[in-house]
N, CA, C and O atoms as a GROMACS GRO file, in nm:
protein
  548
    1MET      N    1   1.370   0.896   1.707
    1MET     CA    2   1.331   0.815   1.592
    1MET      C    3   1.300   0.905   1.474
    1MET      O    4   1.246   1.015   1.488
    2GLU      N    5   1.336   0.855   1.357
    2GLU     CA    6   1.305   0.928   1.235
    2GLU      C    7   1.161   0.901   1.195
    2GLU      O    8   1.118   0.786   1.191
    3GLU      N    9   1.086   1.007   1.166
    3GLU     CA   10   0.949   0.989   1.118
    3GLU      C   11   0.953   0.961   0.968
    3GLU      O   12   1.018   1.032   0.892
    4VAL      N   13   0.883   0.856   0.928
    4VAL     CA   14   0.879   0.814   0.789
    4VAL      C   15   0.734   0.806   0.745
    4VAL      O   16   0.652   0.741   0.810
    5LYS      N   17   0.702   0.872   0.634
    5LYS     CA   18   0.567   0.863   0.577
    5LYS      C   19   0.569   0.760   0.465
    5LYS      O   20   0.657   0.762   0.379
    6VAL      N   21   0.469   0.671   0.467
    6VAL     CA   22   0.458   0.565   0.368
    6VAL      C   23   0.316   0.567   0.312
    6VAL      O   24   0.219   0.583   0.386
    7VAL      N   25   0.305   0.551   0.179
    7VAL     CA   26   0.174   0.549   0.115
    7VAL      C   27   0.149   0.412   0.051
    7VAL      O   28   0.241   0.346   0.004
    8TYR      N   29   0.023   0.373   0.050
    8TYR     CA   30  -0.020   0.250  -0.017
    8TYR      C   31  -0.144   0.280  -0.101
    8TYR      O   32  -0.221   0.371  -0.070
    9ALA      N   33  -0.162   0.203  -0.208
    9ALA     CA   34  -0.278   0.218  -0.295
    9ALA      C   35  -0.356   0.087  -0.300
    9ALA      O   36  -0.302  -0.017  -0.335
   10LEU      N   37  -0.483   0.094  -0.263
   10LEU     CA   38  -0.571  -0.021  -0.274
   10LEU      C   39  -0.638  -0.013  -0.411
   10LEU      O   40  -0.719   0.076  -0.436
   11ILE      N   41  -0.604  -0.107  -0.497
   11ILE     CA   42  -0.652  -0.110  -0.634
   11ILE      C   43  -0.737  -0.236  -0.651
   11ILE      O   44  -0.692  -0.347  -0.624
   12LYS      N   45  -0.860  -0.217  -0.694
   12LYS     CA   46  -0.953  -0.328  -0.713
   12LYS      C   47  -0.986  -0.340  -0.862
   12LYS      O   48  -1.006  -0.239  -0.930
   13ASN      N   49  -0.990  -0.464  -0.912
   13ASN     CA   50  -1.025  -0.484  -1.053
   13ASN      C   51  -1.173  -0.519  -1.068
   13ASN      O   52  -1.248  -0.523  -0.970
   14GLU      N   53  -1.214  -0.544  -1.192
   14GLU     CA   54  -1.355  -0.572  -1.221
   14GLU      C   55  -1.403  -0.706  -1.162
   14GLU      O   56  -1.523  -0.730  -1.152
   15LEU      N   57  -1.308  -0.792  -1.124
   15LEU     CA   58  -1.342  -0.920  -1.061
   15LEU      C   59  -1.346  -0.910  -0.908
   15LEU      O   60  -1.355  -1.010  -0.838
   16ASN      N   61  -1.337  -0.786  -0.858
   16ASN     CA   62  -1.337  -0.758  -0.715
   16ASN      C   63  -1.213  -0.815  -0.645
   16ASN      O   64  -1.219  -0.853  -0.528
   17GLN      N   65  -1.101  -0.820  -0.720
   17GLN     CA   66  -0.974  -0.865  -0.664
   17GLN      C   67  -0.888  -0.744  -0.631
   17GLN      O   68  -0.903  -0.637  -0.689
   18ILE      N   69  -0.796  -0.764  -0.537
   18ILE     CA   70  -0.706  -0.658  -0.489
   18ILE      C   71  -0.566  -0.684  -0.543
   18ILE      O   72  -0.519  -0.798  -0.541
   19LEU      N   73  -0.499  -0.580  -0.591
   19LEU     CA   74  -0.362  -0.592  -0.641
   19LEU      C   75  -0.265  -0.588  -0.523
   19LEU      O   76  -0.267  -0.496  -0.441
   20MET      N   77  -0.179  -0.691  -0.515
   20MET     CA   78  -0.079  -0.699  -0.410
   20MET      C   79   0.058  -0.725  -0.469
   20MET      O   80   0.071  -0.780  -0.579
   21VAL      N   81   0.162  -0.686  -0.394
   21VAL     CA   82   0.300  -0.710  -0.435
   21VAL      C   83   0.372  -0.787  -0.326
   21VAL      O   84   0.351  -0.764  -0.207
   22ASP      N   85   0.458  -0.878  -0.368
   22ASP     CA   86   0.542  -0.955  -0.276
   22ASP      C   87   0.675  -0.882  -0.268
   22ASP      O   88   0.752  -0.879  -0.364
   23ASN      N   89   0.700  -0.822  -0.153
   23ASN     CA   90   0.819  -0.739  -0.132
   23ASN      C   91   0.944  -0.822  -0.106
   23ASN      O   92   0.936  -0.936  -0.060
   24HIS      N   93   1.058  -0.764  -0.134
   24HIS     CA   94   1.187  -0.829  -0.109
   24HIS      C   95   1.207  -0.856   0.040
   24HIS      O   96   1.290  -0.939   0.077
   25GLU      N   97   1.132  -0.787   0.125
   25GLU     CA   98   1.145  -0.806   0.270
   25GLU      C   99   1.069  -0.929   0.319
   25GLU      O  100   1.068  -0.958   0.438
   26GLY      N  101   1.004  -1.000   0.227
   26GLY     CA  102   0.939  -1.125   0.263
   26GLY      C  103   0.794  -1.114   0.304
   26GLY      O  104   0.744  -1.202   0.375
   27HIS      N  105   0.725  -1.010   0.263
   27HIS     CA  106   0.583  -1.000   0.296
   27HIS      C  107   0.505  -0.937   0.181
   27HIS      O  108   0.560  -0.864   0.099
   28TRP      N  109   0.377  -0.967   0.178
   28TRP     CA  110   0.286  -0.910   0.079
   28TRP      C  111   0.231  -0.778   0.130
   28TRP      O  112   0.212  -0.760   0.251
   29SER      N  113   0.207  -0.686   0.038
   29SER     CA  114   0.144  -0.560   0.074
   29SER      C  115   0.073  -0.504  -0.048
   29SER      O  116   0.081  -0.559  -0.158
   30LEU      N  117   0.003  -0.395  -0.026
   30LEU     CA  118  -0.047  -0.317  -0.138
   30LEU      C  119   0.072  -0.247  -0.202
   30LEU      O  120   0.174  -0.227  -0.136
   31PRO      N  121   0.063  -0.210  -0.330
   31PRO     CA  122   0.172  -0.130  -0.389
   31PRO      C  123   0.188   0.000  -0.312
   31PRO      O  124   0.090   0.065  -0.276
   32GLY      N  125   0.312   0.038  -0.287
   32GLY     CA  126   0.336   0.163  -0.216
   32GLY      C  127   0.477   0.171  -0.164
   32GLY      O  128   0.558   0.082  -0.187
   33GLY      N  129   0.505   0.280  -0.092
   33GLY     CA  130   0.638   0.298  -0.037
   33GLY      C  131   0.655   0.434   0.026
   33GLY      O  132   0.559   0.508   0.049
   34ARG      N  133   0.779   0.465   0.053
   34ARG     CA  134   0.816   0.586   0.127
   34ARG      C  135   0.793   0.713   0.044
   34ARG      O  136   0.820   0.717  -0.076
   35VAL      N  137   0.742   0.815   0.112
   35VAL     CA  138   0.722   0.946   0.051
   35VAL      C  139   0.856   1.018   0.047
   35VAL      O  140   0.926   1.026   0.148
   36GLU      N  141   0.893   1.069  -0.071
   36GLU     CA  142   1.018   1.143  -0.086
   36GLU      C  143   0.998   1.287  -0.042
   36GLU      O  144   0.885   1.337  -0.038
   37LEU      N  145   1.108   1.354  -0.008
   37LEU     CA  146   1.102   1.490   0.048
   37LEU      C  147   1.029   1.590  -0.040
   37LEU      O  148   0.962   1.680   0.012
   38ASP      N  149   1.040   1.577  -0.171
   38ASP     CA  150   0.985   1.678  -0.261
   38ASP      C  151   0.844   1.647  -0.310
   38ASP      O  152   0.796   1.713  -0.403
   39GLU      N  153   0.776   1.549  -0.252
   39GLU     CA  154   0.645   1.513  -0.304
   39GLU      C  155   0.539   1.505  -0.193
   39GLU      O  156   0.571   1.487  -0.075
   40ASN      N  157   0.414   1.521  -0.234
   40ASN     CA  158   0.304   1.504  -0.139
   40ASN      C  159   0.259   1.358  -0.141
   40ASN      O  160   0.311   1.277  -0.217
   41LEU      N  161   0.162   1.326  -0.057
   41LEU     CA  162   0.117   1.187  -0.044
   41LEU      C  163   0.062   1.131  -0.175
   41LEU      O  164   0.092   1.017  -0.210
   42ILE      N  165  -0.017   1.209  -0.246
   42ILE     CA  166  -0.077   1.163  -0.371
   42ILE      C  167   0.031   1.137  -0.476
   42ILE      O  168   0.030   1.033  -0.542
   43GLU      N  169   0.123   1.230  -0.490
   43GLU     CA  170   0.234   1.212  -0.587
   43GLU      C  171   0.313   1.086  -0.554
   43GLU      O  172   0.351   1.010  -0.643
   44ALA      N  173   0.339   1.066  -0.426
   44ALA     CA  174   0.415   0.948  -0.384
   44ALA      C  175   0.340   0.819  -0.417
   44ALA      O  176   0.400   0.723  -0.465
   45ALA      N  177   0.210   0.817  -0.392
   45ALA     CA  178   0.131   0.697  -0.421
   45ALA      C  179   0.132   0.665  -0.570
   45ALA      O  180   0.147   0.550  -0.609
   46ILE      N  181   0.114   0.766  -0.653
   46ILE     CA  182   0.117   0.746  -0.799
   46ILE      C  183   0.253   0.693  -0.842
   46ILE      O  184   0.260   0.597  -0.919
   47ARG      N  185   0.360   0.754  -0.793
   47ARG     CA  186   0.495   0.711  -0.830
   47ARG      C  187   0.524   0.569  -0.784
   47ARG      O  188   0.574   0.488  -0.861
   48GLU      N  189   0.491   0.539  -0.660
   48GLU     CA  190   0.521   0.407  -0.606
   48GLU      C  191   0.446   0.296  -0.680
   48GLU      O  192   0.503   0.191  -0.708
   49VAL      N  193   0.318   0.319  -0.711
   49VAL     CA  194   0.242   0.218  -0.786
   49VAL      C  195   0.308   0.193  -0.921
   49VAL      O  196   0.326   0.078  -0.962
   50TYR      N  197   0.345   0.300  -0.990
   50TYR     CA  198   0.409   0.285  -1.120
   50TYR      C  199   0.544   0.213  -1.108
   50TYR      O  200   0.572   0.122  -1.185
   51GLU      N  201   0.625   0.253  -1.011
   51GLU     CA  202   0.757   0.190  -0.994
   51GLU      C  203   0.746   0.041  -0.962
   51GLU      O  204   0.831  -0.038  -1.004
   52GLU      N  205   0.644   0.003  -0.888
   52GLU     CA  206   0.633  -0.136  -0.845
   52GLU      C  207   0.554  -0.224  -0.941
   52GLU      O  208   0.579  -0.345  -0.948
   53THR      N  209   0.459  -0.165  -1.016
   53THR     CA  210   0.369  -0.248  -1.098
   53THR      C  211   0.364  -0.209  -1.245
   53THR      O  212   0.314  -0.287  -1.327
   54GLY      N  213   0.415  -0.092  -1.281
   54GLY     CA  214   0.404  -0.045  -1.419
   54GLY      C  215   0.268   0.016  -1.451
   54GLY      O  216   0.246   0.059  -1.564
   55LEU      N  217   0.179   0.021  -1.354
   55LEU     CA  218   0.045   0.075  -1.377
   55LEU      C  219   0.036   0.222  -1.341
   55LEU      O  220   0.096   0.268  -1.244
   56GLU      N  221  -0.041   0.295  -1.421
   56GLU     CA  222  -0.068   0.435  -1.392
   56GLU      C  223  -0.203   0.440  -1.322
   56GLU      O  224  -0.300   0.377  -1.365
   57VAL      N  225  -0.210   0.516  -1.213
   57VAL     CA  226  -0.332   0.520  -1.134
   57VAL      C  227  -0.376   0.663  -1.105
   57VAL      O  228  -0.298   0.758  -1.108
   58GLU      N  229  -0.505   0.671  -1.076
   58GLU     CA  230  -0.566   0.792  -1.023
   58GLU      C  231  -0.597   0.762  -0.877
   58GLU      O  232  -0.659   0.660  -0.846
   59ILE      N  233  -0.553   0.850  -0.789
   59ILE     CA  234  -0.571   0.828  -0.645
   59ILE      C  235  -0.703   0.888  -0.599
   59ILE      O  236  -0.740   0.999  -0.637
   60GLY      N  237  -0.774   0.811  -0.517
   60GLY     CA  238  -0.903   0.855  -0.463
   60GLY      C  239  -0.894   0.890  -0.316
   60GLY      O  240  -0.797   0.951  -0.272
   61ASN      N  241  -0.994   0.850  -0.242
   61ASN     CA  242  -1.005   0.884  -0.099
   61ASN      C  243  -0.901   0.813  -0.014
   61ASN      O  244  -0.851   0.706  -0.050
   62ILE      N  245  -0.871   0.875   0.097
   62ILE     CA  246  -0.788   0.807   0.196
   62ILE      C  247  -0.877   0.708   0.270
   62ILE      O  248  -0.989   0.741   0.310
   63LEU      N  249  -0.826   0.587   0.288
   63LEU     CA  250  -0.904   0.481   0.350
   63LEU      C  251  -0.860   0.450   0.492
   63LEU      O  252  -0.941   0.411   0.575
   64ALA      N  253  -0.731   0.467   0.520
   64ALA     CA  254  -0.681   0.434   0.654
   64ALA      C  255  -0.552   0.507   0.682
   64ALA      O  256  -0.477   0.544   0.591
   65ILE      N  257  -0.527   0.528   0.810
   65ILE     CA  258  -0.399   0.578   0.859
   65ILE      C  259  -0.356   0.483   0.970
   65ILE      O  260  -0.429   0.463   1.068
   66ASN      N  261  -0.240   0.424   0.954
   66ASN     CA  262  -0.183   0.334   1.055
   66ASN      C  263  -0.047   0.391   1.094
   66ASN      O  264   0.010   0.472   1.021
   67GLU      N  265   0.004   0.349   1.208
   67GLU     CA  266   0.139   0.387   1.244
   67GLU      C  267   0.203   0.277   1.327
   67GLU      O  268   0.136   0.197   1.390
   68ALA      N  269   0.336   0.276   1.324
   68ALA     CA  270   0.412   0.178   1.401
   68ALA      C  271   0.552   0.233   1.425
   68ALA      O  272   0.603   0.312   1.346
   69LYS      N  273   0.612   0.189   1.534
   69LYS     CA  274   0.752   0.222   1.561
   69LYS      C  275   0.835   0.097   1.536
   69LYS      O  276   0.810  -0.008   1.594
   70PHE      N  277   0.934   0.111   1.450
   70PHE     CA  278   1.023   0.000   1.414
   70PHE      C  279   1.157   0.023   1.484
   70PHE      O  280   1.238   0.105   1.439
   71ILE      N  281   1.179  -0.048   1.590
   71ILE     CA  282   1.297  -0.029   1.674
   71ILE      C  283   1.426  -0.053   1.595
   71ILE      O  284   1.518   0.028   1.601
   72LYS      N  285   1.433  -0.164   1.522
   72LYS     CA  286   1.556  -0.199   1.450
   72LYS      C  287   1.594  -0.094   1.346
   72LYS      O  288   1.713  -0.072   1.321
   73ARG      N  289   1.496  -0.030   1.286
   73ARG     CA  290   1.523   0.074   1.185
   73ARG      C  291   1.529   0.214   1.246
   73ARG      O  292   1.570   0.309   1.179
   74ASN      N  293   1.488   0.226   1.371
   74ASN     CA  294   1.477   0.355   1.437
   74ASN      C  295   1.380   0.447   1.362
   74ASN      O  296   1.405   0.566   1.346
   75HIS      N  297   1.267   0.388   1.315
   75HIS     CA  298   1.166   0.462   1.240
   75HIS      C  299   1.034   0.466   1.315
   75HIS      O  300   0.992   0.368   1.376
   76HIS      N  301   0.971   0.580   1.309
   76HIS     CA  302   0.830   0.594   1.346
   76HIS      C  303   0.758   0.614   1.214
   76HIS      O  304   0.761   0.722   1.157
   77ALA      N  305   0.692   0.508   1.166
   77ALA     CA  306   0.629   0.511   1.034
   77ALA      C  307   0.481   0.543   1.046
   77ALA      O  308   0.410   0.491   1.132
   78ILE      N  309   0.436   0.631   0.958
   78ILE     CA  310   0.295   0.663   0.946
   78ILE      C  311   0.253   0.619   0.806
   78ILE      O  312   0.308   0.665   0.705
   79PHE      N  313   0.154   0.528   0.801
   79PHE     CA  314   0.110   0.467   0.675
   79PHE      C  315  -0.023   0.527   0.633
   79PHE      O  316  -0.118   0.529   0.711
   80PHE      N  317  -0.031   0.575   0.510
   80PHE     CA  318  -0.153   0.631   0.453
   80PHE      C  319  -0.198   0.539   0.340
   80PHE      O  320  -0.123   0.516   0.245
   81THR      N  321  -0.319   0.486   0.350
   81THR     CA  322  -0.372   0.397   0.247
   81THR      C  323  -0.483   0.469   0.171
   81THR      O  324  -0.579   0.518   0.231
   82PHE      N  325  -0.468   0.475   0.039
   82PHE     CA  326  -0.564   0.541  -0.050
   82PHE      C  327  -0.630   0.440  -0.141
   82PHE      O  328  -0.572   0.336  -0.171
   83GLU      N  329  -0.751   0.471  -0.185
   83GLU     CA  330  -0.810   0.393  -0.293
   83GLU      C  331  -0.748   0.446  -0.423
   83GLU      O  332  -0.710   0.562  -0.431
   84ALA      N  333  -0.740   0.359  -0.524
   84ALA     CA  334  -0.684   0.401  -0.652
   84ALA      C  335  -0.749   0.322  -0.764
   84ALA      O  336  -0.794   0.209  -0.745
   85ASN      N  337  -0.752   0.383  -0.882
   85ASN     CA  338  -0.806   0.319  -1.002
   85ASN      C  339  -0.700   0.322  -1.111
   85ASN      O  340  -0.632   0.422  -1.130
   86VAL      N  341  -0.688   0.211  -1.183
   86VAL     CA  342  -0.593   0.202  -1.294
   86VAL      C  343  -0.646   0.284  -1.410
   86VAL      O  344  -0.761   0.270  -1.451
   87ILE      N  345  -0.559   0.372  -1.465
   87ILE     CA  346  -0.597   0.454  -1.580
   87ILE      C  347  -0.505   0.431  -1.700
   87ILE      O  348  -0.526   0.489  -1.806
   88GLY      N  349  -0.402   0.347  -1.683
   88GLY     CA  350  -0.311   0.320  -1.793
   88GLY      C  351  -0.195   0.233  -1.748
   88GLY      O  352  -0.193   0.182  -1.636
   89GLY      N  353  -0.099   0.219  -1.839
   89GLY     CA  354   0.021   0.141  -1.808
   89GLY      C  355   0.002  -0.007  -1.838
   89GLY      O  356  -0.106  -0.050  -1.879
   90THR      N  357   0.108  -0.082  -1.816
   90THR     CA  358   0.109  -0.226  -1.837
   90THR      C  359   0.164  -0.292  -1.712
   90THR      O  360   0.268  -0.251  -1.661
   91GLU      N  361   0.093  -0.393  -1.662
   91GLU     CA  362   0.137  -0.460  -1.540
   91GLU      C  363   0.268  -0.533  -1.564
   91GLU      O  364   0.276  -0.627  -1.644
   92VAL      N  365   0.372  -0.489  -1.493
   92VAL     CA  366   0.504  -0.548  -1.506
   92VAL      C  367   0.586  -0.516  -1.381
   92VAL      O  368   0.572  -0.408  -1.323
   93ILE      N  369   0.670  -0.609  -1.340
   93ILE     CA  370   0.762  -0.582  -1.230
   93ILE      C  371   0.874  -0.495  -1.285
   93ILE      O  372   0.952  -0.540  -1.369
   94LYS      N  373   0.884  -0.373  -1.239
   94LYS     CA  374   0.984  -0.279  -1.290
   94LYS      C  375   1.115  -0.286  -1.213
   94LYS      O  376   1.220  -0.247  -1.265
   95ASN      N  377   1.111  -0.335  -1.090
   95ASN     CA  378   1.232  -0.344  -1.010
   95ASN      C  379   1.233  -0.478  -0.936
   95ASN      O  380   1.178  -0.489  -0.827
   96ALA      N  381   1.297  -0.577  -0.996
   96ALA     CA  382   1.297  -0.712  -0.941
   96ALA      C  383   1.375  -0.722  -0.810
   96ALA      O  384   1.362  -0.822  -0.739
   97GLN      N  385   1.456  -0.622  -0.777
   97GLN     CA  386   1.526  -0.624  -0.649
   97GLN      C  387   1.434  -0.585  -0.534
   97GLN      O  388   1.462  -0.618  -0.418
   98GLU      N  389   1.324  -0.517  -0.565
   98GLU     CA  390   1.229  -0.476  -0.461
   98GLU      C  391   1.102  -0.560  -0.460
   98GLU      O  392   1.049  -0.593  -0.354
   99ILE      N  393   1.054  -0.596  -0.578
   99ILE     CA  394   0.926  -0.667  -0.590
   99ILE      C  395   0.951  -0.803  -0.655
   99ILE      O  396   1.007  -0.812  -0.764
  100LEU      N  397   0.909  -0.908  -0.585
  100LEU     CA  398   0.928  -1.044  -0.635
  100LEU      C  399   0.812  -1.091  -0.721
  100LEU      O  400   0.832  -1.170  -0.814
  101LYS      N  401   0.690  -1.043  -0.690
  101LYS     CA  402   0.572  -1.091  -0.760
  101LYS      C  403   0.460  -0.989  -0.748
  101LYS      O  404   0.449  -0.919  -0.647
  102ILE      N  405   0.377  -0.982  -0.851
  102ILE     CA  406   0.255  -0.901  -0.851
  102ILE      C  407   0.139  -0.999  -0.865
  102ILE      O  408   0.144  -1.090  -0.948
  103GLU      N  409   0.035  -0.980  -0.785
  103GLU     CA  410  -0.074  -1.077  -0.789
  103GLU      C  411  -0.208  -1.011  -0.755
  103GLU      O  412  -0.215  -0.928  -0.663
  104TRP      N  413  -0.312  -1.047  -0.829
  104TRP     CA  414  -0.448  -1.007  -0.797
  104TRP      C  415  -0.508  -1.117  -0.710
  104TRP      O  416  -0.509  -1.233  -0.750
  105VAL      N  417  -0.558  -1.081  -0.592
  105VAL     CA  418  -0.611  -1.181  -0.500
  105VAL      C  419  -0.752  -1.141  -0.455
  105VAL      O  420  -0.790  -1.024  -0.461
  106ASP      N  421  -0.828  -1.241  -0.411
  106ASP     CA  422  -0.962  -1.209  -0.361
  106ASP      C  423  -0.951  -1.134  -0.228
  106ASP      O  424  -0.846  -1.134  -0.163
  107ILE      N  425  -1.059  -1.072  -0.190
  107ILE     CA  426  -1.060  -0.986  -0.072
  107ILE      C  427  -1.024  -1.061   0.055
  107ILE      O  428  -0.952  -1.009   0.140
  108GLU      N  429  -1.074  -1.184   0.070
  108GLU     CA  430  -1.042  -1.262   0.190
  108GLU      C  431  -0.893  -1.290   0.200
  108GLU      O  432  -0.834  -1.279   0.308
  109GLN      N  433  -0.831  -1.327   0.087
  109GLN     CA  434  -0.687  -1.354   0.089
  109GLN      C  435  -0.609  -1.227   0.118
  109GLN      O  436  -0.510  -1.230   0.191
  110ALA      N  437  -0.652  -1.115   0.062
  110ALA     CA  438  -0.587  -0.987   0.089
  110ALA      C  439  -0.594  -0.954   0.238
  110ALA      O  440  -0.497  -0.908   0.297
  111SER      N  441  -0.709  -0.978   0.299
  111SER     CA  442  -0.725  -0.952   0.443
  111SER      C  443  -0.631  -1.040   0.525
  111SER      O  444  -0.574  -0.994   0.624
  112GLN      N  445  -0.614  -1.166   0.484
  112GLN     CA  446  -0.524  -1.257   0.556
  112GLN      C  447  -0.379  -1.212   0.542
  112GLN      O  448  -0.302  -1.222   0.638
  113ARG      N  449  -0.342  -1.162   0.426
  113ARG     CA  450  -0.204  -1.119   0.402
  113ARG      C  451  -0.173  -0.987   0.471
  113ARG      O  452  -0.056  -0.955   0.492
  114MET      N  453  -0.275  -0.911   0.506
  114MET     CA  454  -0.254  -0.778   0.565
  114MET      C  455  -0.332  -0.764   0.695
  114MET      O  456  -0.428  -0.687   0.701
  115PRO      N  457  -0.293  -0.836   0.799
  115PRO     CA  458  -0.369  -0.832   0.926
  115PRO      C  459  -0.362  -0.698   0.997
  115PRO      O  460  -0.439  -0.674   1.090
  116TYR      N  461  -0.272  -0.611   0.955
  116TYR     CA  462  -0.261  -0.480   1.018
  116TYR      C  463  -0.380  -0.391   0.984
  116TYR      O  464  -0.399  -0.288   1.048
  117TYR      N  465  -0.461  -0.429   0.884
  117TYR     CA  466  -0.590  -0.364   0.864
  117TYR      C  467  -0.689  -0.444   0.948
  117TYR      O  468  -0.756  -0.534   0.898
  118THR      N  469  -0.696  -0.411   1.074
  118THR     CA  470  -0.766  -0.494   1.172
  118THR      C  471  -0.914  -0.511   1.145
  118THR      O  472  -0.975  -0.608   1.189
  119GLU      N  473  -0.974  -0.418   1.074
  119GLU     CA  474  -1.117  -0.427   1.042
  119GLU      C  475  -1.142  -0.505   0.913
  119GLU      O  476  -1.257  -0.525   0.875
  120GLY      N  477  -1.035  -0.548   0.846
  120GLY     CA  478  -1.049  -0.624   0.721
  120GLY      C  479  -1.059  -0.534   0.600
  120GLY      O  480  -1.092  -0.416   0.610
  121ILE      N  481  -1.030  -0.591   0.484
  121ILE     CA  482  -1.029  -0.515   0.359
  121ILE      C  483  -1.170  -0.470   0.321
  121ILE      O  484  -1.186  -0.360   0.269
  122ASN      N  485  -1.272  -0.551   0.346
  122ASN     CA  486  -1.409  -0.509   0.314
  122ASN      C  487  -1.445  -0.378   0.383
  122ASN      O  488  -1.498  -0.288   0.319
  123ASN      N  489  -1.415  -0.366   0.511
  123ASN     CA  490  -1.443  -0.242   0.582
  123ASN      C  491  -1.353  -0.129   0.536
  123ASN      O  492  -1.395  -0.013   0.531
  124LEU      N  493  -1.230  -0.162   0.501
  124LEU     CA  494  -1.137  -0.061   0.450
  124LEU      C  495  -1.192   0.004   0.323
  124LEU      O  496  -1.179   0.124   0.304
  125MET      N  497  -1.253  -0.077   0.237
  125MET     CA  498  -1.303  -0.026   0.109
  125MET      C  499  -1.430   0.056   0.120
  125MET      O  500  -1.474   0.114   0.022
  126LYS      N  501  -1.490   0.061   0.238
  126LYS     CA  502  -1.612   0.139   0.256
  126LYS      C  503  -1.585   0.289   0.258
  126LYS      O  504  -1.678   0.370   0.259
  127GLY      N  505  -1.457   0.326   0.258
  127GLY     CA  506  -1.424   0.467   0.253
  127GLY      C  507  -1.412   0.533   0.388
  127GLY      O  508  -1.395   0.654   0.397
  128ASN      N  509  -1.422   0.455   0.495
  128ASN     CA  510  -1.404   0.510   0.628
  128ASN      C  511  -1.255   0.521   0.657
  128ASN      O  512  -1.183   0.422   0.646
  129ALA      N  513  -1.209   0.637   0.693
  129ALA     CA  514  -1.067   0.652   0.727
  129ALA      C  515  -1.048   0.596   0.868
  129ALA      O  516  -1.086   0.658   0.967
  130LEU      N  517  -0.988   0.478   0.875
  130LEU     CA  518  -0.965   0.411   1.001
  130LEU      C  519  -0.825   0.444   1.051
  130LEU      O  520  -0.733   0.458   0.971
  131TYR      N  521  -0.809   0.456   1.180
  131TYR     CA  522  -0.678   0.478   1.239
  131TYR      C  523  -0.644   0.362   1.330
  131TYR      O  524  -0.722   0.326   1.418
  132ASN      N  525  -0.528   0.303   1.308
  132ASN     CA  526  -0.482   0.192   1.392
  132ASN      C  527  -0.339   0.219   1.436
  132ASN      O  528  -0.248   0.223   1.352
  133ASN      N  529  -0.318   0.236   1.564
  133ASN     CA  530  -0.183   0.249   1.616
  133ASN      C  531  -0.129   0.108   1.635
  133ASN      O  532  -0.180   0.032   1.718
  134GLN      N  533  -0.027   0.073   1.559
  134GLN     CA  534   0.026  -0.061   1.560
  134GLN      C  535   0.127  -0.085   1.671
  134GLN      O  536   0.192  -0.190   1.675
  135GLY      N  537   0.142   0.010   1.759
  135GLY     CA  538   0.229  -0.008   1.873
  135GLY      C  539   0.376  -0.004   1.837
  135GLY      O  540   0.414   0.050   1.733
  136THR      N  541   0.458  -0.061   1.921
  136THR     CA  542   0.602  -0.065   1.900
  136THR      C  543   0.640  -0.204   1.852
  136THR      O  544   0.603  -0.304   1.913
  137ILE      N  545   0.714  -0.208   1.743
  137ILE     CA  546   0.754  -0.336   1.681
  137ILE      C  547   0.903  -0.352   1.688
  137ILE      O  548   0.956  -0.453   1.641
   0.00000   0.00000   0.00000
């Protein structure tokens, strides 16, 4: 299996809402994506947030590490979730083929949309780096 590193950014606004994107694959997630060969995790997170939302961010602490094996793709994915703060840019879908919608949602709704954070978004935001092996999918 090919090992794939993926980064996500948890961005919270002043209303305590979480920024989520509706992916072309039919599911909601935090902004993020695959790490390219020439970049580190932080660079990838900054790039992915900008590419998906038009927002410029500063990356903070790592909040979680998850992993899963995707049989159909022959991927062993390792997911790194970071906290992030918006420092500029304008919220806009930059690639409509990848992102269908950008939405700020309350924490409970974010937790429902992302059950792979088994401890919930509230615990994720406490800054504890949680590890969840998501098994074979």
